[in-house]
C-alpha positions as CSV (number, residue, x, y, z in Angstrom):
1,M,6.1,17.3,21.9
2,S,2.5,15.1,23.4
3,L,1.2,12.4,21.8
4,R,-2.0,14.3,21.5
5,E,0.1,17.3,20.0
6,N,1.5,15.0,16.9
7,F,0.9,16.5,13.7
8,L,0.7,12.9,12.4
9,T,-1.2,11.1,15.4
10,A,-4.3,13.3,15.0
11,L,-4.9,12.1,11.2
12,I,-4.8,8.4,12.0
13,P,-7.9,6.7,12.2
14,S,-8.5,5.8,16.1
15,K,-8.7,1.9,14.9
16,W,-4.7,1.9,14.0
17,R,-4.1,5.0,16.4
18,T,-4.1,1.8,19.2
19,F,-3.2,-0.9,16.9
20,L,-0.3,1.2,16.6
21,A,0.1,3.0,19.9
22,E,3.6,2.3,21.2
23,S,4.9,3.5,17.3
24,C,3.2,6.2,18.3
25,S,4.3,6.9,20.9
26,D,8.4,6.3,20.2
27,P,10.2,9.7,19.7
28,G,11.0,8.7,16.1
29,F,7.5,8.5,15.5
30,E,7.5,12.9,16.6
31,R,11.0,13.5,14.3
32,L,9.2,11.9,11.5
33,A,5.5,14.6,12.7
34,D,8.8,17.6,12.7
35,F,9.3,16.7,9.3
36,V,6.8,16.2,7.6
37,K,5.1,19.2,8.9
38,K,7.9,21.2,8.1
39,A,8.1,19.5,4.1
40,Y,4.3,20.1,3.6
41,E,5.4,24.1,5.1
42,S,7.5,24.2,2.7
43,G,6.5,22.5,-0.9
44,P,4.6,20.6,-3.2
45,V,4.1,17.0,-0.7
46,Y,1.8,14.1,-1.9
47,P,0.0,13.0,-0.9
48,P,-2.5,15.6,0.3
49,Q,-2.4,15.5,3.7
50,D,-6.3,14.4,4.7
51,K,-5.0,11.3,2.2
52,I,-1.4,10.2,4.1
53,F,-3.5,7.7,6.3
54,R,-6.4,6.9,3.9
55,A,-4.9,2.9,3.0
56,F,-5.7,3.3,7.3
57,D,-9.2,4.7,6.2
58,L,-10.5,2.5,4.6
59,T,-9.0,-0.8,5.6
60,P,-9.3,-1.5,9.6
61,P,-7.3,-3.3,11.2
62,E,-9.7,-6.2,11.5
63,A,-10.4,-5.8,8.1
64,V,-7.3,-6.7,5.9
65,T,-7.2,-10.1,4.4
66,C,-4.2,-9.2,2.2
67,V,-1.0,-6.2,2.6
68,L,0.0,-4.8,-0.9
69,L,3.4,-3.3,0.0
70,G,5.5,-0.7,-2.7
71,Q,7.4,1.7,-1.7
72,D,6.5,5.4,-1.7
73,P,4.1,7.5,-3.2
74,Y,3.1,8.5,-6.5
75,H,5.4,12.2,-7.0
76,G,3.4,13.6,-10.4
77,P,0.5,16.5,-9.5
78,G,-2.7,14.6,-8.4
79,Q,-1.8,10.9,-9.3
80,A,-1.0,9.8,-5.1
81,E,-4.0,8.8,-2.9
82,G,-2.9,7.8,0.0
83,L,-3.4,3.9,-1.2
84,C,0.0,2.0,-3.3
85,F,-0.7,2.2,-6.9
86,S,-3.7,3.8,-6.7
87,V,-5.2,7.1,-9.2
88,P,-8.1,9.2,-8.6
89,P,-10.4,8.1,-11.0
90,G,-10.1,10.1,-14.6
91,V,-6.0,10.4,-14.1
92,P,-3.9,8.1,-16.8
93,P,-2.2,5.1,-14.6
94,P,1.3,5.3,-15.1
95,P,3.4,2.5,-16.0
96,S,3.6,0.9,-13.5
97,L,-0.2,0.7,-13.0
98,R,-0.9,-0.2,-16.5
99,N,2.2,-3.1,-16.1
100,V,-0.1,-4.3,-12.6
101,F,-3.3,-4.3,-14.4
102,K,-1.6,-6.4,-17.7
103,E,-1.0,-8.9,-15.0
104,L,-4.7,-8.6,-13.5
105,G,-6.0,-9.4,-16.9
106,S,-3.4,-12.2,-17.8
107,D,-3.8,-13.4,-14.4
108,T,-8.2,-13.2,-14.2
109,G,-9.5,-12.6,-16.9
110,Q,-9.9,-8.9,-16.2
111,P,-10.5,-6.5,-18.6
112,E,-8.2,-3.5,-18.8
113,P,-10.0,-0.9,-16.2
114,M,-11.8,2.1,-17.0
115,S,-9.9,3.7,-13.6
116,G,-6.2,3.5,-12.1
117,S,-8.5,3.5,-8.4
118,L,-8.1,0.5,-6.7
119,V,-10.6,1.7,-3.8
120,P,-12.6,-1.4,-4.4
121,W,-9.6,-3.7,-3.4
122,A,-8.7,-1.7,-0.4
123,R,-12.9,-2.1,0.5
124,Q,-12.4,-5.4,0.5
125,G,-9.4,-5.9,3.0
126,V,-6.2,-5.5,0.5
127,L,-4.2,-2.2,3.2
128,L,-2.8,-0.7,-0.2
129,L,1.0,0.1,2.0
130,N,3.7,2.3,0.7
131,T,6.8,1.7,3.0
132,A,7.3,5.4,3.4
133,L,3.5,7.3,3.4
134,T,4.8,10.6,1.3
135,V,7.0,11.8,-1.1
136,N,8.3,15.9,-2.2
137,A,6.7,16.6,-5.9
138,G,9.0,15.2,-9.0
139,S,11.5,12.7,-6.6
140,A,11.3,9.7,-5.8
141,G,12.1,8.4,-2.4
142,S,12.8,12.2,-0.5
143,H,10.7,10.5,2.3
144,A,12.9,7.4,2.8
145,D,14.9,7.0,5.8
146,Q,12.5,9.3,7.5
147,G,10.8,6.8,10.4
148,W,7.9,6.1,8.2
149,E,9.6,2.8,7.5
150,R,9.4,2.4,11.8
151,L,6.1,2.7,11.3
152,T,4.9,0.3,8.8
153,D,6.9,-2.5,9.9
154,A,5.4,-2.0,12.9
155,V,1.6,-2.2,10.8
156,L,3.2,-5.5,9.1
157,A,5.1,-7.1,12.0
158,G,1.4,-6.3,14.1
159,L,-0.5,-7.7,11.5
160,N,1.8,-10.8,11.8
161,A,1.9,-11.1,14.5
162,R,-1.9,-10.0,15.8
163,A,-4.3,-10.2,12.3
164,A,-7.0,-12.9,13.8
165,H,-6.4,-15.5,10.8
166,P,-4.0,-16.8,7.5
167,L,-3.2,-13.3,6.1
168,V,-1.1,-13.0,2.7
169,Y,1.3,-9.8,1.9
170,I,2.3,-9.1,-1.9
171,L,5.4,-7.5,-1.5
172,W,6.0,-5.8,-5.3
173,G,9.9,-4.1,-5.2
174,G,12.9,-4.7,-3.2
175,Q,11.9,-2.5,-1.0
176,A,8.9,-4.6,-0.4
177,R,10.4,-8.2,-0.7
178,K,12.5,-7.1,2.1
179,K,9.8,-6.7,4.5
180,A,9.2,-10.7,4.7
181,V,11.8,-11.1,7.3
182,L,8.2,-9.5,9.1
183,I,6.4,-12.2,8.3
184,D,5.1,-15.7,9.9
185,E,5.9,-17.6,6.4
186,Q,4.3,-20.6,7.9
187,R,0.9,-19.2,8.7
188,H,0.5,-15.9,6.9
189,C,1.6,-16.4,2.3
190,V,4.3,-14.2,0.6
191,I,4.0,-13.9,-2.5
192,A,7.2,-11.6,-3.4
193,S,9.0,-10.4,-7.1
194,A,9.7,-7.5,-9.1
195,H,8.1,-4.6,-9.3
196,P,5.7,-3.7,-11.6
197,S,8.1,-0.8,-12.8
198,P,9.3,-0.7,-16.5
199,L,12.6,-0.9,-15.6
200,S,11.9,-4.4,-13.4
201,A,8.1,-5.6,-14.7
202,Y,10.0,-8.6,-17.2
203,R,12.5,-9.5,-14.5
204,G,10.0,-11.7,-12.3
205,F,6.5,-9.6,-11.7
206,F,4.9,-10.4,-15.0
207,G,3.7,-14.1,-15.0
208,S,4.4,-14.2,-11.1
209,R,0.0,-14.1,-11.3
210,P,0.1,-12.5,-7.3
211,F,-3.9,-12.3,-7.8
212,S,-4.8,-16.2,-8.7
213,R,-2.3,-17.3,-5.5
214,T,-4.4,-15.0,-3.0
215,N,-7.1,-16.2,-3.8
216,A,-6.2,-19.2,-4.3
217,F,-4.3,-19.2,-0.2
218,L,-7.6,-17.5,1.2
219,R,-9.8,-20.0,-0.6
220,G,-7.6,-23.1,1.5
221,Q,-8.4,-21.3,4.5
222,N,-11.7,-21.2,4.0
223,L,-11.6,-17.0,4.4
224,P,-13.4,-14.9,1.5
225,V,-11.8,-14.1,-1.7
226,I,-11.1,-11.1,-3.6
227,D,-13.0,-10.1,-6.1
228,W,-10.5,-8.3,-8.0
229,R,-12.1,-7.2,-11.0
230,L,-12.6,-3.3,-11.4
231,P,-15.3,-1.2,-12.7
232,C,-14.1,-1.5,-17.4
233,Q,-15.1,-0.4,-20.4
234,P,-13.1,-2.8,-22.6
235,E,-12.6,-0.1,-25.8
236,L,-10.8,2.4,-23.6
237,K,-6.5,2.1,-24.2
238,F,-4.0,4.2,-22.3
């Protein structure tokens, strides 16, 4: 299978395709493409095919200021939209995202958002990335260890080495925290904590203040800070 014929390569936005050219030419990526193509042909897989690389669509390499790393997409119907932790407008936020919003409120004073969409963050340079970018319906982690990790590692390592300015890496959960070895913490800022899942949020996620710490670092680098505010209506309760 040539690079041009690769099922996944055709879906990657051109700037990221160039950025990841070496990884996309690797035989392991071709095997991943075959696996993912067969998975979509065999049954429900999330997110929809046209949103697998939505994080790349919204945040090109040169725009990245912060990388927020999760684990794998939501595996419930209608939830995953190609951005870690984010759900489309009108979809109730899953428990992990509700905890993200609790920490956001505690850290920044942001009222409870009216939507679970994190698109406003992505448009400001927050790369909302998971370690694996697809998942079978109802089966968390089902596409782990199939090759996605090699690609997302290449994203992290490439940004670490080639970013024009220091970045912030927010690593939530055990799988994400393992990626700290790919990051030069002498140049970049790493903010690592427990996952916001209800099973672990009280083990170090709550109180970690990732949003204000990110902006403090960016401010110290004379870089634009991120407006973490999301559209809200304070009376709305999930």
